[in-house]
C-alpha positions as CSV (number, residue, x, y, z in Angstrom):
1,M,5.4,16.6,-6.6
2,K,8.8,16.2,-4.9
3,K,7.1,14.6,-1.9
4,Y,6.0,11.6,-4.0
5,F,9.5,11.0,-5.2
6,F,10.6,11.3,-1.6
7,Y,8.1,8.6,-0.6
8,F,9.5,6.3,-3.3
9,F,13.1,6.7,-2.2
10,I,12.3,6.3,1.4
11,C,10.8,2.9,0.5
12,M,14.1,2.1,-1.2
13,I,16.1,3.1,1.9
14,L,13.9,1.0,4.1
15,M,14.3,-2.0,1.8
16,T,18.1,-1.5,2.0
17,Q,18.0,-1.3,5.8
18,S,16.1,-4.6,5.9
19,A,19.2,-6.4,4.5
20,F,20.7,-6.1,8.0
21,A,17.5,-7.3,9.9
22,A,16.7,-10.8,11.0
23,F,13.2,-12.2,10.3
24,T,11.6,-15.2,12.0
25,G,8.9,-17.5,10.7
26,D,8.1,-21.1,9.8
27,T,9.7,-21.2,6.3
28,D,9.6,-24.9,5.7
29,G,6.1,-25.6,7.0
30,D,7.1,-28.1,9.7
31,G,5.6,-26.1,12.6
32,T,8.9,-24.8,14.0
33,I,10.4,-21.3,13.6
34,E,13.4,-20.4,11.6
35,T,15.5,-17.2,11.6
36,V,16.2,-15.7,8.2
37,Y,18.9,-13.1,7.5
38,V,21.3,-11.9,4.8
39,C,24.7,-13.6,5.1
40,N,28.0,-13.2,3.2
41,T,26.7,-10.0,1.6
42,N,24.4,-11.5,-1.0
43,R,23.2,-14.8,0.3
44,V,20.2,-15.7,2.4
45,C,20.7,-17.9,5.5
46,I,17.8,-19.8,7.1
47,K,18.6,-21.2,10.6
48,D,16.5,-23.8,12.3
49,L,16.2,-22.6,15.9
50,N,15.7,-26.1,17.2
51,T,18.6,-27.9,15.5
52,G,20.9,-24.9,14.7
53,Y,21.2,-26.2,11.1
54,V,21.7,-23.4,8.6
55,K,20.6,-23.5,4.9
56,T,22.1,-21.0,2.5
57,Y,20.5,-19.7,-0.7
58,S,22.3,-17.8,-3.4
59,S,21.8,-16.8,-7.0
60,T,23.7,-15.5,-10.0
61,Y,21.0,-12.8,-10.2
62,W,21.9,-11.4,-6.7
63,G,24.5,-8.7,-6.5
64,T,23.1,-6.8,-3.6
65,I,20.0,-8.1,-1.8
66,S,17.6,-7.2,1.0
67,I,15.0,-9.4,2.7
68,V,11.6,-7.5,2.5
69,N,9.1,-9.8,4.1
70,L,8.2,-13.4,5.3
71,K,4.7,-14.2,4.1
72,D,2.8,-17.0,2.4
73,T,2.8,-16.3,-1.3
74,D,2.4,-19.8,-2.8
75,A,-0.6,-21.0,-0.8
76,Q,1.4,-23.9,0.5
77,P,2.5,-24.6,4.1
78,G,5.3,-22.3,5.3
79,V,6.0,-18.7,4.7
80,E,8.1,-17.6,1.7
81,V,11.1,-15.3,1.9
82,V,10.6,-12.2,-0.3
83,V,13.9,-10.8,-1.5
84,L,14.6,-7.6,-3.4
85,A,17.7,-8.1,-5.5
86,T,19.9,-6.0,-7.9
87,Y,22.6,-7.3,-10.1
88,G,24.3,-4.4,-12.0
89,T,21.4,-2.2,-13.0
90,T,18.9,-5.0,-13.2
91,P,16.4,-5.3,-10.3
92,R,14.5,-8.5,-9.5
93,V,12.2,-9.9,-6.9
94,S,13.1,-13.4,-5.7
95,V,10.9,-15.7,-3.7
96,I,12.5,-18.4,-1.6
97,R,10.2,-21.4,-1.2
98,D,12.1,-23.0,1.6
99,R,9.7,-25.9,1.9
100,T,10.9,-27.2,-1.4
101,G,14.2,-25.5,-1.6
102,A,13.2,-23.6,-4.8
103,V,13.8,-20.0,-5.7
104,R,11.5,-18.2,-8.1
105,H,12.8,-15.0,-9.8
106,Y,10.7,-12.2,-11.3
107,S,11.8,-9.3,-13.5
108,S,10.3,-6.9,-16.0
109,P,11.5,-4.8,-18.9
110,Y,9.5,-2.0,-17.2
111,W,11.6,-1.9,-14.1
112,G,14.4,0.6,-13.7
113,T,14.3,1.1,-9.9
114,I,11.8,-0.8,-7.8
115,A,10.4,-1.0,-4.3
116,I,8.3,-3.7,-2.8
117,T,5.6,-1.8,-0.9
118,H,3.2,-4.5,0.2
119,V,2.7,-8.3,0.4
120,E,-1.0,-8.8,0.7
121,D,-3.9,-10.6,-0.9
122,T,-5.0,-8.6,-3.9
123,N,-6.9,-11.1,-6.0
124,G,-9.0,-13.0,-3.5
125,Q,-7.1,-16.3,-4.2
126,A,-5.0,-18.3,-1.8
127,G,-1.5,-16.8,-1.2
128,N,-0.5,-13.2,-0.9
129,E,0.6,-11.1,-3.9
130,I,3.8,-9.0,-4.0
131,V,3.1,-5.3,-4.9
132,V,6.0,-3.6,-6.7
133,L,6.3,0.1,-7.4
134,A,8.6,0.6,-10.4
135,V,10.0,3.6,-12.3
136,K,11.9,3.4,-15.6
137,N,12.7,6.4,-17.9
138,N,10.5,8.5,-15.6
139,V,7.5,6.3,-16.3
140,P,5.9,4.7,-13.2
141,R,4.2,1.3,-13.1
142,I,2.8,-1.1,-10.6
143,S,3.5,-4.8,-10.9
144,V,1.6,-7.4,-9.0
145,I,3.4,-10.7,-8.6
146,R,1.1,-13.6,-8.2
147,D,3.6,-16.1,-6.9
148,A,1.0,-18.8,-6.3
149,N,0.8,-19.3,-10.0
150,S,4.2,-17.8,-10.9
151,S,2.7,-14.9,-12.9
152,S,2.6,-11.2,-12.7
153,R,0.5,-8.3,-13.9
154,D,1.6,-4.7,-14.8
155,Y,-0.5,-1.6,-14.4
156,S,0.1,1.8,-15.8
157,S,-2.0,4.9,-16.6
158,P,-1.6,8.0,-18.8
159,Y,-2.7,10.0,-15.7
160,W,0.4,8.9,-13.7
161,G,3.4,11.3,-13.5
162,T,4.6,10.5,-10.0
163,I,2.8,7.9,-7.8
164,A,2.7,6.5,-4.3
165,I,0.9,3.4,-3.2
166,T,-0.7,4.5,0.0
167,H,-2.9,1.5,1.1
168,V,-3.8,-2.0,0.1
169,E,-7.3,-2.5,1.5
170,D,-10.7,-3.8,0.5
171,T,-12.5,-0.8,-1.1
172,N,-15.3,-2.5,-3.1
173,G,-16.5,-5.3,-0.8
174,Q,-15.3,-8.0,-3.2
175,A,-12.7,-10.7,-2.6
176,G,-9.1,-9.4,-2.6
177,N,-7.7,-6.0,-1.4
178,E,-7.5,-3.1,-3.8
179,I,-4.4,-1.0,-4.4
180,V,-4.9,2.7,-3.6
181,V,-2.6,4.9,-5.7
182,L,-2.1,8.6,-5.2
183,A,-0.9,10.0,-8.6
184,V,0.1,13.5,-9.8
185,K,0.7,14.5,-13.4
186,N,1.0,18.1,-14.7
187,N,0.1,19.3,-11.2
188,V,-3.3,17.4,-11.4
189,P,-3.8,14.9,-8.6
190,R,-5.8,11.7,-9.0
191,I,-6.7,8.6,-7.1
192,S,-6.4,5.3,-8.9
193,V,-7.8,2.1,-7.4
194,I,-6.4,-1.1,-8.9
195,R,-8.8,-4.0,-8.7
196,D,-6.3,-6.8,-9.2
197,A,-9.0,-9.5,-8.7
198,N,-10.3,-8.7,-12.2
199,S,-7.2,-7.0,-13.5
200,S,-8.8,-3.6,-13.8
201,S,-8.5,-0.1,-12.4
202,R,-10.6,3.0,-11.8
203,D,-9.5,6.6,-11.7
204,Y,-11.0,9.4,-9.6
205,S,-10.5,13.1,-10.1
206,S,-12.2,16.3,-8.9
207,P,-12.1,20.0,-9.6
208,Y,-11.9,20.4,-5.8
209,W,-8.4,18.9,-5.8
210,G,-5.4,21.1,-6.0
211,T,-3.2,19.2,-3.6
212,L,-4.3,15.9,-2.2
213,A,-3.3,13.5,0.6
214,V,-4.8,10.2,1.6
215,N,-5.7,10.3,5.3
216,S,-7.1,6.8,5.8
217,V,-9.1,3.9,4.3
218,V,-11.9,2.9,6.6
219,D,-15.6,2.0,6.5
220,T,-17.6,5.2,6.8
221,N,-21.0,4.0,5.6
222,G,-21.5,0.6,7.0
223,S,-21.7,-1.1,3.6
224,P,-19.2,-3.6,2.2
225,G,-15.8,-2.1,1.3
226,N,-13.8,0.7,3.0
227,E,-14.0,4.3,1.9
228,I,-10.9,6.4,0.9
229,I,-10.7,9.5,3.0
230,L,-8.8,12.4,1.4
231,V,-7.7,15.9,2.5
232,Y,-7.6,18.4,-0.3
233,T,-6.8,22.1,-0.9
234,T,-7.4,24.2,-3.9
235,T,-7.6,27.9,-4.7
236,G,-10.3,29.3,-2.4
237,D,-11.2,26.0,-0.8
238,K,-10.1,23.1,1.3
239,G,-11.8,20.1,2.8
240,I,-12.4,16.4,2.9
241,S,-13.3,14.1,0.0
242,V,-14.6,10.5,0.7
243,I,-14.5,8.0,-2.2
244,N,-17.0,5.2,-2.1
245,D,-15.3,2.9,-4.5
246,R,-18.0,0.2,-4.4
247,L,-20.4,2.7,-5.9
248,G,-17.9,4.9,-7.7
249,G,-19.0,8.2,-6.0
250,I,-17.3,11.0,-4.1
251,N,-18.7,13.0,-1.2
252,Q,-17.3,16.5,-0.6
253,Y,-17.1,18.3,2.7
254,S,-15.8,21.9,2.4
255,Y,-13.9,23.8,5.1
256,G,-13.3,26.8,2.9
257,N,-14.9,29.1,5.5
258,K,-12.4,28.0,8.2
259,N,-8.8,29.2,8.6
260,T,-7.5,25.7,9.4
261,F,-8.9,22.2,9.9
262,S,-7.6,18.7,10.5
263,I,-8.9,15.1,10.8
264,L,-8.4,14.0,14.4
265,R,-9.6,10.4,13.9
266,T,-12.3,8.1,12.5
267,F,-14.3,6.2,15.1
268,D,-17.8,4.8,15.6
269,Y,-19.6,7.7,17.3
270,D,-23.0,6.0,17.4
271,T,-24.5,2.5,17.1
272,D,-25.1,2.8,13.4
273,P,-22.6,0.8,11.3
274,G,-19.8,2.8,9.8
275,K,-17.2,5.1,11.3
276,E,-17.6,8.9,11.6
277,I,-14.9,11.4,10.8
278,C,-13.9,13.7,13.7
279,T,-12.4,17.1,12.8
280,S,-11.1,20.1,14.6
281,W,-11.2,23.6,13.0
282,T,-10.2,27.2,13.7
283,A,-11.7,30.4,12.4
284,S,-10.7,34.1,12.9
285,R,-12.4,34.4,16.3
286,S,-13.4,30.8,17.1
287,S,-12.5,27.2,17.0
288,G,-14.3,23.9,17.5
289,Y,-14.9,20.3,16.6
290,E,-17.2,18.6,14.1
291,I,-18.3,15.1,13.3
292,I,-19.0,14.0,9.8
293,K,-21.5,11.2,9.4
294,D,-20.6,10.2,5.8
295,K,-23.4,7.6,5.6
296,T,-26.0,10.3,5.6
297,R,-23.7,13.2,4.7
298,Y,-24.7,14.9,7.9
299,R,-22.3,17.3,9.8
300,F,-22.8,18.4,13.3
301,P,-20.7,20.2,16.0
302,S,-19.2,18.3,18.9
303,G,-17.8,19.3,22.2
304,Y,-14.7,17.1,21.6
305,C,-14.2,14.0,19.5
306,G,-10.5,13.4,19.6
307,G,-8.7,10.3,20.8
C-alpha cells in the first residue's frame, strides 16, 4: 500500500516544482500568446509576448502557490490558469480567468492535502474539469471542479483506503471521460470508475486480485469506450484482467503456469477493430510471446509482437 501513498506525494512534489515553470498560452482569448509564471513568491504574472505588458494576480488565499496547467475550464475564449494554493494549512484550487480578470477560488472541508491530477472533460459539457485527489484524516476523496458553472462534486467510497487516479479516459462510450481509480483497503484492491457525466461510480473487484496495477486504458474490442487493462497477482496465480466498463464485465487471462510474464504493448494486430494485447512469458525451460484478442477472448502464440 505504500506505493499508493508514494504516488500521491510524487504528485505533490510535481505540483511544487511547477511553481518555477513558465507556461505559455492564449489566456485572454485575443489570439496571441502569453507567458504565465509565478512571481514574487505567491503571485501569478501574465506577460503579453507582443507588447511586453505584465498583469499580476494575487489573493489573500495564497500563501504558497504553483501553476498546474493552462486549459479551457469555463468554455469561453482563452485558456484559464489553474493554480494550486495553500495558506497556512488550508489548500485551495484557484482558477484565473484572464479574459475577464476574475479569479475563482475552490475549497472543501474534505481537503487536508490535495493534488490536481488531471484537467480534462469529465462530464461531456463544454470546458474541462479539474480533478483533485484529496486526503484528510486518512480518508481519501476525489473532487471534480466544474469551473464552467462554478460548482464541484465530491466522490468517496467505503472501499477506498489508499487511492491513485491512474487515467481519465472514455471507458463507457458516452460523452465525457471517466476517472479510473486504483484503490486498496485492508489489502483488498479494487478499481473504481467515476462517471462524472451522471455523478455516479462503479466498483470492480475480483477474487483473482491480490495485488493489482493498471497497465493501460485502450479499446480492445472495437466497441465504444476503452477497456481497462490490469495486471494482477494472487496466491498461486497471476495474469491479466480486462474490464469492459460499458458492459460491466471482466475478462481474465491467467499466466499462472508461467514463471514470469509481461505486457509488451497493445496494438492492432489484424484488420478487425480493437487492439490486441501482446505479452512475453518465460517458463522453466521455455519462453515465448502471445497475443490476446480480447474481442473474442482468443489467445494464440506469436513469433514476436513487441514494439
